[in-house]
C-alpha positions as CSV (number, residue, x, y, z in Angstrom):
1,M,-76.1,-60.6,30.1
2,V,-75.9,-60.0,33.9
3,S,-79.5,-59.3,34.9
4,L,-80.4,-56.2,37.0
5,Q,-81.8,-58.4,39.5
6,T,-78.5,-60.3,39.9
7,V,-76.6,-57.1,40.2
8,Q,-78.9,-55.9,43.1
9,Q,-78.8,-59.2,44.9
10,A,-75.1,-59.2,44.7
11,N,-74.6,-55.9,45.7
12,L,-76.5,-56.3,48.9
13,G,-73.4,-58.5,49.8
14,I,-71.4,-55.2,50.1
15,G,-73.0,-54.7,53.6
16,S,-71.0,-58.0,54.8
17,L,-67.6,-56.7,53.8
18,P,-65.2,-55.1,56.6
19,A,-66.4,-51.9,57.7
20,G,-64.3,-48.8,56.8
21,L,-63.9,-49.4,53.1
22,V,-62.2,-46.4,51.5
23,A,-63.5,-45.2,48.2
24,L,-62.5,-42.1,45.9
25,F,-65.0,-40.9,43.2
26,M,-64.1,-38.6,40.6
27,G,-66.9,-37.7,38.5
28,A,-69.8,-38.3,41.0
29,T,-71.5,-34.9,40.8
30,S,-74.0,-36.4,38.4
31,G,-74.9,-39.4,36.3
32,I,-73.5,-42.8,36.5
33,G,-70.8,-41.8,39.1
34,Q,-73.3,-40.2,41.4
35,S,-75.6,-43.2,41.3
36,A,-72.8,-45.5,42.0
37,L,-71.5,-43.4,45.0
38,Q,-75.2,-43.3,46.3
39,H,-75.6,-47.1,46.1
40,F,-72.1,-47.6,47.6
41,A,-73.0,-45.4,50.6
42,Q,-76.3,-47.2,50.9
43,H,-74.9,-50.6,51.2
44,A,-71.3,-50.2,52.7
45,S,-70.6,-50.4,56.6
46,S,-69.1,-47.2,57.8
47,P,-67.4,-46.3,54.6
48,R,-64.8,-43.5,54.2
49,I,-65.8,-41.7,51.0
50,Y,-64.1,-39.1,48.9
51,S,-65.8,-37.3,46.2
52,V,-64.2,-34.6,43.9
53,A,-66.4,-31.8,42.5
54,R,-65.6,-28.9,40.3
55,P,-66.0,-25.6,41.8
56,S,-69.3,-24.8,40.1
57,A,-70.7,-28.1,41.4
58,V,-69.7,-27.8,45.0
59,G,-72.9,-26.5,46.5
60,S,-75.2,-29.3,44.9
61,H,-72.6,-32.0,45.7
62,E,-72.5,-30.9,49.3
63,A,-76.2,-31.0,49.5
64,F,-76.1,-34.6,47.9
65,L,-73.4,-35.8,50.4
66,A,-75.6,-34.4,53.2
67,S,-78.5,-36.6,52.1
68,L,-75.9,-39.5,52.3
69,R,-75.0,-38.8,55.9
70,D,-78.7,-38.7,56.9
71,S,-79.2,-42.2,55.1
72,N,-76.1,-43.9,56.4
73,P,-74.5,-41.8,59.4
74,S,-71.8,-44.3,60.2
75,G,-70.0,-43.3,57.0
76,T,-67.6,-40.6,56.5
77,Y,-68.1,-38.2,53.5
78,N,-65.6,-35.9,52.4
79,L,-65.9,-33.3,49.5
80,I,-62.8,-32.3,47.5
81,E,-63.0,-29.0,45.5
82,A,-60.9,-29.4,42.2
83,D,-61.0,-28.9,38.7
84,V,-59.9,-32.1,37.1
85,S,-59.4,-30.8,33.6
86,L,-55.9,-29.6,35.2
87,I,-53.6,-32.3,35.8
88,S,-52.0,-30.1,38.4
89,E,-55.0,-30.5,40.4
90,I,-54.7,-34.2,40.8
91,D,-51.5,-34.1,42.7
92,R,-53.2,-31.6,45.3
93,I,-56.1,-34.5,45.7
94,V,-53.7,-37.0,46.3
95,A,-51.6,-35.1,48.8
96,G,-54.8,-34.5,50.9
97,I,-55.8,-38.1,50.7
98,K,-52.5,-39.3,51.6
99,E,-52.4,-37.2,54.8
100,N,-55.6,-39.0,55.9
101,E,-55.7,-42.5,54.6
102,T,-53.2,-45.4,54.6
103,K,-55.0,-47.5,51.8
104,I,-57.5,-47.0,49.1
105,D,-60.0,-49.8,48.5
106,I,-61.8,-48.5,45.4
107,L,-60.9,-46.0,42.9
108,F,-63.9,-44.9,40.7
109,M,-63.4,-42.7,37.8
110,S,-66.3,-41.2,35.4
111,A,-65.2,-37.7,35.1
112,G,-65.3,-36.4,31.4
113,F,-67.3,-35.0,28.6
114,M,-67.3,-34.8,24.7
115,A,-66.2,-31.3,23.3
116,F,-69.0,-30.7,20.9
117,E,-68.1,-27.1,20.6
118,G,-64.6,-27.7,19.6
119,R,-61.2,-27.8,21.3
120,R,-60.7,-25.0,23.8
121,D,-57.2,-25.6,25.7
122,T,-56.9,-25.4,29.4
123,R,-54.0,-23.1,30.9
124,E,-51.8,-26.4,30.7
125,G,-52.3,-26.4,27.1
126,L,-54.4,-29.6,26.8
127,D,-57.7,-30.3,25.5
128,P,-59.9,-30.6,28.7
129,S,-62.0,-33.5,27.3
130,M,-58.9,-35.7,27.0
131,T,-57.5,-34.5,30.3
132,T,-60.8,-35.5,32.3
133,R,-61.3,-38.8,30.4
134,Y,-57.4,-39.8,30.2
135,Y,-54.5,-37.6,31.4
136,S,-56.1,-36.8,35.0
137,R,-57.6,-40.3,35.4
138,L,-54.2,-41.8,34.6
139,R,-52.3,-39.5,36.9
140,L,-54.8,-40.4,39.8
141,V,-54.2,-44.0,39.3
142,Q,-50.4,-43.6,39.0
143,Q,-50.0,-41.4,42.1
144,L,-52.5,-43.7,44.2
145,V,-51.0,-47.2,43.4
146,P,-49.0,-47.2,46.8
147,L,-52.1,-46.7,48.6
148,L,-54.1,-49.1,46.4
149,N,-51.4,-51.7,46.9
150,K,-52.1,-51.6,50.8
151,A,-55.9,-52.6,50.6
152,P,-56.5,-56.4,50.7
153,S,-58.4,-56.2,47.4
154,P,-58.1,-53.1,45.5
155,R,-60.0,-52.1,42.5
156,V,-60.1,-49.4,39.9
157,V,-62.8,-48.6,37.8
158,S,-62.6,-46.5,34.7
159,V,-66.0,-45.6,33.0
160,L,-65.4,-44.9,29.4
161,G,-64.9,-47.1,26.4
162,G,-63.4,-50.5,27.3
163,G,-63.7,-52.6,24.2
164,L,-64.2,-49.7,21.9
165,E,-60.5,-49.0,21.4
166,G,-59.4,-47.9,17.7
167,P,-56.5,-46.8,16.0
168,L,-54.3,-44.1,17.3
169,N,-52.8,-41.1,15.5
170,E,-49.3,-42.1,16.7
171,R,-47.6,-39.0,15.5
172,D,-50.0,-36.7,17.3
173,L,-51.3,-38.5,20.3
174,D,-52.8,-35.3,21.9
175,L,-54.2,-34.3,18.4
176,R,-52.6,-30.9,18.8
177,D,-52.9,-30.4,15.0
178,P,-56.3,-29.1,14.3
179,K,-56.5,-31.3,11.1
180,N,-56.3,-34.3,13.5
181,W,-58.8,-33.1,16.2
182,S,-62.4,-33.9,16.4
183,F,-64.7,-34.8,19.4
184,W,-64.9,-38.2,18.2
185,N,-61.0,-38.6,17.6
186,S,-60.4,-37.1,21.2
187,S,-62.8,-39.8,22.3
188,I,-61.0,-42.7,20.6
189,H,-57.7,-41.5,21.9
190,S,-58.9,-41.1,25.5
191,G,-60.3,-44.7,25.6
192,T,-57.6,-46.4,23.7
193,M,-54.7,-44.6,25.5
194,G,-56.6,-45.4,28.7
195,T,-56.7,-48.9,28.2
196,L,-53.0,-49.4,26.9
197,T,-51.7,-47.4,30.0
198,L,-54.0,-49.3,32.6
199,E,-52.7,-52.4,31.2
200,R,-49.3,-51.4,32.0
201,I,-50.1,-50.5,35.4
202,A,-51.9,-53.7,35.9
203,R,-48.8,-55.6,34.7
204,A,-46.7,-53.8,37.2
205,N,-49.0,-54.1,40.0
206,P,-50.5,-57.9,39.9
207,H,-52.3,-57.2,43.1
208,L,-54.6,-54.6,41.5
209,S,-57.7,-55.4,39.7
210,I,-58.5,-52.5,36.9
211,I,-61.9,-52.6,35.0
212,H,-62.4,-50.3,32.2
213,W,-66.2,-50.3,31.3
214,F,-68.2,-49.0,28.4
215,P,-71.6,-48.4,29.9
216,G,-73.5,-48.1,26.5
217,T,-75.9,-45.1,26.2
218,V,-77.2,-43.9,29.7
219,A,-79.5,-41.2,30.4
220,T,-77.1,-38.5,32.0
221,P,-76.7,-34.9,31.8
222,G,-73.9,-35.8,29.3
223,L,-76.6,-37.6,27.0
224,A,-78.9,-34.5,27.4
225,R,-76.2,-32.4,26.1
226,A,-75.4,-34.7,23.2
227,N,-79.1,-34.6,22.2
228,K,-78.7,-30.8,21.6
229,F,-76.0,-31.6,19.1
230,G,-78.1,-34.2,17.1
231,M,-76.9,-37.3,18.8
232,S,-80.0,-39.3,20.0
233,P,-79.4,-43.0,20.4
234,P,-82.4,-45.1,21.3
235,N,-83.2,-46.7,24.6
236,P,-80.8,-45.3,27.1
237,T,-80.2,-47.2,30.4
238,S,-81.3,-45.1,33.4
239,A,-78.5,-43.5,35.5
240,D,-79.7,-45.4,38.6
241,E,-79.4,-48.7,36.8
242,A,-76.1,-47.8,35.3
243,G,-74.9,-46.9,39.0
244,Q,-75.9,-50.2,40.4
245,R,-74.1,-52.0,37.5
246,A,-71.1,-49.8,38.1
247,L,-70.9,-50.8,41.9
248,F,-71.3,-54.4,40.9
249,L,-68.2,-54.0,38.9
250,A,-66.4,-52.2,41.7
251,T,-67.1,-54.8,44.2
252,N,-67.8,-58.2,42.7
253,D,-65.2,-60.9,42.5
254,R,-66.3,-61.6,39.1
255,Y,-63.9,-58.8,38.0
256,S,-60.9,-59.5,40.3
257,V,-57.5,-60.8,40.0
258,Q,-57.7,-62.5,43.5
259,G,-61.0,-62.2,44.9
260,G,-61.7,-60.8,48.4
261,L,-64.8,-58.8,48.0
262,V,-68.4,-59.9,47.2
263,P,-68.5,-63.4,45.8
264,V,-69.4,-64.1,42.2
265,P,-73.3,-64.9,41.8
266,I,-74.1,-68.5,41.3
267,G,-74.4,-69.1,37.5
268,L,-71.9,-66.7,36.5
269,S,-68.1,-67.2,35.9
270,P,-65.3,-64.8,36.4
271,V,-64.7,-62.5,33.4
272,P,-61.3,-63.0,31.7
273,K,-58.7,-60.1,31.5
274,S,-57.6,-58.6,28.4
275,G,-54.3,-59.7,26.8
276,G,-52.8,-56.8,28.7
277,G,-54.0,-57.9,32.2
278,I,-57.2,-55.7,32.7
279,F,-60.9,-56.2,32.6
280,L,-62.5,-54.7,29.4
281,V,-66.2,-55.0,30.1
282,D,-69.3,-54.1,27.8
283,P,-72.8,-52.8,29.0
284,A,-74.2,-56.1,29.7
285,G,-71.3,-56.8,32.4
286,E,-69.6,-59.3,30.2
287,G,-66.0,-59.2,29.0
288,A,-65.4,-57.1,25.8
289,N,-62.7,-58.8,23.5
290,N,-60.9,-56.2,21.3
291,E,-57.4,-58.4,21.2
292,R,-57.1,-57.8,17.4
293,L,-56.5,-54.3,17.7
294,L,-54.8,-54.3,21.1
295,A,-52.4,-57.1,20.6
296,G,-51.1,-55.4,17.5
297,L,-50.4,-52.3,19.4
298,R,-48.7,-53.9,22.3
299,S,-46.7,-56.0,19.8
300,R,-45.4,-52.7,18.1
301,G,-44.6,-51.1,21.5
302,V,-47.3,-48.5,21.1
303,D,-48.3,-49.0,24.8
304,E,-44.8,-47.9,25.9
305,T,-44.7,-45.0,23.4
306,V,-48.1,-43.9,24.8
307,W,-46.8,-44.0,28.3
308,R,-43.6,-42.2,27.5
309,F,-45.6,-39.5,25.9
310,T,-48.0,-39.3,29.0
311,E,-45.2,-39.1,31.3
312,G,-43.8,-36.1,29.3
313,V,-47.3,-34.3,29.5
314,F,-47.3,-35.0,33.3
315,A,-43.6,-33.4,33.6
316,S,-44.9,-30.4,31.6
317,T,-47.5,-29.6,34.2
318,Q,-45.1,-29.9,36.9
319,G,-42.1,-28.2,35.6
320,G,-40.0,-31.2,36.3
321,K,-38.5,-34.3,34.3
322,P,-40.5,-37.3,33.6
323,K,-40.4,-39.8,36.3
324,D,-42.0,-43.4,36.2
325,E,-43.5,-44.0,39.4
326,L,-45.4,-47.1,38.9
C-alpha cells in the first residue's frame, strides 16, 4: 500500500512541473473530485482548470472556485455548466474547450451515482446512472483525444471500479430490459464497459496514460445517500485523503506509459498495465489484476462489440451515423 505520507510528499512535486498545466474535471462539485481539484490547485503553478457543474450545483461550485482563486491567484478557473447525464452536452463542453486550449494535460472524471430509486431514463432514452459513469465519460475521452495527444505526458483518470469488472449481459448492454436492470448491474456494466473501451483507446493512442481507479469506500455525499438505502460499509476513507490519492494517480509517473510528470517515489516501482494497456488501480494505489475475466472478454471480441454498441448510442444522440474518431 502507498502510504498517505508518501502520497503527500510526492504531490509536493507538482509545484515543480511546468507552469500552465491544463486540467479538466468532470464530477468535482463534491467528494473525491472536489478534493482532487482543490489539492491540484494548491500545488500546481499557474494551472488552467476547467470544472463541469450541473445546473443545480453552479452556485456552490462557483463559490468553491472563488476560494481556489484566493488561495492560488496565478491559476485560471473556468466553470462549465452542463448536465452530463446527457451525452449531447459533452460535445458542447468539448467545443468550448477547443476554442481556448491547444492541449489537455489531465482529464479527471468522477461524475456518477447509483440509482437506488430505480431506472428513470433521460430524454435521450438512457439510464442516467450509466450515462454519467460510462457513456459521457467515454464520449469526453473520445472527443478530447486530439488535445490529450498534444500534451507532453497526458493523463486520464476515471474513478469508478478498476479491477472490479464483472460479466456483461452481452445481449442487453444498456440493460434496457427491466428484468436485466438493477442498480448493481448498471454499476458492473458501467465499470466493465469503461475498462474495455478505455483499453481500446489506450491501444490506439500509446502516448496516453489511462488510469481506472477503484477508490474503495469513501465518505462522500454518495455514501451518505447509500446509507439511507441500507448500505453502511465500515471505515470509509475521508474525501480529503481520497482526493490526495486521486491527485497522486493523476500526476505521478508510477502510473504513466512514458513518464514526464512527478517522479516515482523512492521505494516504489511502476504499476504494470492491464493486458489491454491501461492502469487498473485498487484503493491502496497498487495494480489490480482482473485478467482472468478481461482476457476472456478480449479474446472473444467483446471489447469491439461494446465499442460498436457505444458508437451507436453516441450516434443516436446526435442524429447521425456512427463514426470512429479514435
